BALOBA-1460 file (C-alpha; in Angstrom, 3 decimals):
// residues 105
<rec num="1" residu="x" x="0.000" y="0.000" z="0.000"/>
<rec num="2" residu="x" x="1.398" y="3.355" z="-0.971"/>
<rec num="3" residu="x" x="1.591" y="6.282" z="1.377"/>
<rec num="4" residu="x" x="-1.020" y="8.212" z="-0.645"/>
<rec num="5" residu="x" x="-3.517" y="5.384" z="-0.313"/>
<rec num="6" residu="x" x="-2.727" y="5.058" z="3.362"/>
<rec num="7" residu="x" x="-3.249" y="8.792" z="3.883"/>
<rec num="8" residu="x" x="-6.587" y="8.643" z="2.076"/>
<rec num="9" residu="x" x="-7.792" y="5.743" z="4.189"/>
<rec num="10" residu="x" x="-6.597" y="7.425" z="7.391"/>
<rec num="11" residu="x" x="-8.434" y="10.640" z="6.492"/>
<rec num="12" residu="x" x="-11.614" y="8.696" z="5.731"/>
<rec num="13" residu="x" x="-11.438" y="6.723" z="8.955"/>
<rec num="14" residu="x" x="-10.442" y="9.573" z="11.236"/>
<rec num="15" residu="x" x="-13.332" y="11.732" z="10.088"/>
<rec num="16" residu="x" x="-15.943" y="9.159" z="11.072"/>
<rec num="17" residu="x" x="-16.731" y="9.108" z="14.799"/>
<rec num="18" residu="x" x="-18.885" y="6.032" z="14.293"/>
<rec num="19" residu="x" x="-15.938" y="3.898" z="13.191"/>
<rec num="20" residu="x" x="-13.867" y="5.176" z="16.106"/>
<rec num="21" residu="x" x="-16.623" y="4.153" z="18.510"/>
<rec num="22" residu="x" x="-16.907" y="0.734" z="16.850"/>
<rec num="23" residu="x" x="-13.169" y="0.110" z="17.214"/>
<rec num="24" residu="x" x="-13.288" y="1.203" z="20.857"/>
<rec num="25" residu="x" x="-16.234" y="-1.123" z="21.544"/>
<rec num="26" residu="x" x="-14.460" y="-4.067" z="19.917"/>
<rec num="27" residu="x" x="-11.349" y="-3.445" z="22.014"/>
<rec num="28" residu="x" x="-13.478" y="-3.179" z="25.133"/>
<rec num="29" residu="x" x="-15.245" y="-6.452" z="24.332"/>
<rec num="30" residu="x" x="-11.939" y="-8.262" z="23.844"/>
<rec num="31" residu="x" x="-10.595" y="-6.871" z="27.118"/>
<rec num="32" residu="x" x="-13.795" y="-7.915" z="28.917"/>
<rec num="33" residu="x" x="-13.496" y="-11.468" z="27.575"/>
<rec num="34" residu="x" x="-9.828" y="-11.685" z="28.581"/>
<rec num="35" residu="x" x="-10.646" y="-10.364" z="32.058"/>
<rec num="36" residu="x" x="-13.447" y="-12.889" z="32.428"/>
<rec num="37" residu="x" x="-11.142" y="-15.720" z="31.412"/>
<rec num="38" residu="x" x="-8.505" y="-14.553" z="33.879"/>
<rec num="39" residu="x" x="-11.034" y="-14.377" z="36.726"/>
<rec num="40" residu="x" x="-12.478" y="-17.796" z="35.966"/>
<rec num="41" residu="x" x="-9.005" y="-19.327" z="35.630"/>
<rec num="42" residu="x" x="-7.754" y="-17.879" z="38.884"/>
<rec num="43" residu="x" x="-10.884" y="-18.765" z="40.849"/>
<rec num="44" residu="x" x="-10.159" y="-22.502" z="40.655"/>
<rec num="45" residu="x" x="-9.645" y="-23.889" z="44.161"/>
<rec num="46" residu="x" x="-6.486" y="-25.985" z="43.996"/>
<rec num="47" residu="x" x="-6.665" y="-27.002" z="47.654"/>
<rec num="48" residu="x" x="-9.461" y="-29.505" z="46.970"/>
<rec num="49" residu="x" x="-8.133" y="-32.918" z="45.986"/>
<rec num="50" residu="x" x="-9.791" y="-34.549" z="42.976"/>
<rec num="51" residu="x" x="-12.049" y="-37.493" z="43.651"/>
<rec num="52" residu="x" x="-10.637" y="-40.950" z="42.940"/>
<rec num="53" residu="x" x="-12.362" y="-42.762" z="40.052"/>
<rec num="54" residu="x" x="-14.143" y="-45.243" z="42.300"/>
<rec num="55" residu="x" x="-15.626" y="-42.450" z="44.447"/>
<rec num="56" residu="x" x="-17.827" y="-41.291" z="41.579"/>
<rec num="57" residu="x" x="-19.681" y="-44.599" z="41.252"/>
<rec num="58" residu="x" x="-18.438" y="-46.845" z="44.062"/>
<rec num="59" residu="x" x="-20.876" y="-49.686" z="43.376"/>
<rec num="60" residu="x" x="-19.940" y="-49.900" z="39.714"/>
<rec num="61" residu="x" x="-16.233" y="-49.705" z="40.497"/>
<rec num="62" residu="x" x="-16.326" y="-52.587" z="42.954"/>
<rec num="63" residu="x" x="-18.537" y="-54.683" z="40.696"/>
<rec num="64" residu="x" x="-16.220" y="-54.382" z="37.703"/>
<rec num="65" residu="x" x="-13.138" y="-54.624" z="39.919"/>
<rec num="66" residu="x" x="-14.138" y="-58.056" z="41.180"/>
<rec num="67" residu="x" x="-14.965" y="-59.331" z="37.722"/>
<rec num="68" residu="x" x="-11.755" y="-58.064" z="36.173"/>
<rec num="69" residu="x" x="-9.653" y="-59.379" z="39.067"/>
<rec num="70" residu="x" x="-11.212" y="-62.818" z="38.658"/>
<rec num="71" residu="x" x="-10.555" y="-62.712" z="34.916"/>
<rec num="72" residu="x" x="-6.914" y="-61.706" z="35.434"/>
<rec num="73" residu="x" x="-6.482" y="-64.545" z="37.912"/>
<rec num="74" residu="x" x="-8.037" y="-67.029" z="35.477"/>
<rec num="75" residu="x" x="-5.810" y="-65.907" z="32.593"/>
<rec num="76" residu="x" x="-2.768" y="-66.076" z="34.854"/>
<rec num="77" residu="x" x="-3.584" y="-69.644" z="35.912"/>
<rec num="78" residu="x" x="-4.196" y="-70.724" z="32.297"/>
<rec num="79" residu="x" x="-0.854" y="-69.326" z="31.195"/>
<rec num="80" residu="x" x="0.912" y="-70.933" z="34.149"/>
<rec num="81" residu="x" x="-0.499" y="-74.375" z="33.343"/>
<rec num="82" residu="x" x="0.419" y="-73.966" z="29.676"/>
<rec num="83" residu="x" x="3.949" y="-73.015" z="30.648"/>
<rec num="84" residu="x" x="4.297" y="-75.866" z="33.145"/>
<rec num="85" residu="x" x="2.857" y="-78.550" z="30.836"/>
<rec num="86" residu="x" x="4.579" y="-77.392" z="27.657"/>
<rec num="87" residu="x" x="7.441" y="-79.592" z="26.464"/>
<rec num="88" residu="x" x="10.868" y="-78.047" z="26.826"/>
<rec num="89" residu="x" x="11.953" y="-76.139" z="23.770"/>
<rec num="90" residu="x" x="14.184" y="-78.106" z="21.473"/>
<rec num="91" residu="x" x="17.236" y="-76.116" z="20.613"/>
<rec num="92" residu="x" x="18.761" y="-77.167" z="17.324"/>
<rec num="93" residu="x" x="21.642" y="-74.915" z="16.478"/>
<rec num="94" residu="x" x="23.400" y="-77.130" z="13.964"/>
<rec num="95" residu="x" x="20.412" y="-77.900" z="11.744"/>
<rec num="96" residu="x" x="21.180" y="-75.299" z="9.058"/>
<rec num="97" residu="x" x="24.830" y="-76.383" z="8.923"/>
<rec num="98" residu="x" x="23.846" y="-80.059" z="8.503"/>
<rec num="99" residu="x" x="21.405" y="-79.165" z="5.788"/>
<rec num="100" residu="x" x="24.012" y="-77.217" z="3.848"/>
<rec num="101" residu="x" x="26.620" y="-79.984" z="4.331"/>
<rec num="102" residu="x" x="24.280" y="-82.669" z="2.986"/>
<rec num="103" residu="x" x="23.260" y="-80.504" z="0.034"/>
<rec num="104" residu="x" x="26.862" y="-80.016" z="-1.047"/>
<rec num="105" residu="x" x="28.147" y="-82.623" z="-3.566"/>
């Protein structure tokens, strides 16, 4: 924007008291919103400890806690029996070498 255009726009805007009032009202509204946000943000009481999750619905928390604990125990026992009854792993380290030796003429 050239200085002549800028000067023309400034003259047009400065002569209108309505636009000056509109700009002042917009600035005031923004400041009011920022002040409101600051007041709401600072009014939070940090001395109150948050409720634990089971305090919101204690009956539901204990009901699902018992079911999930029983399920974890069952899965643990199943994995333990699988581990205890599984045959020991057979470790064959020389199998690829034997295969390559027999394939060679």
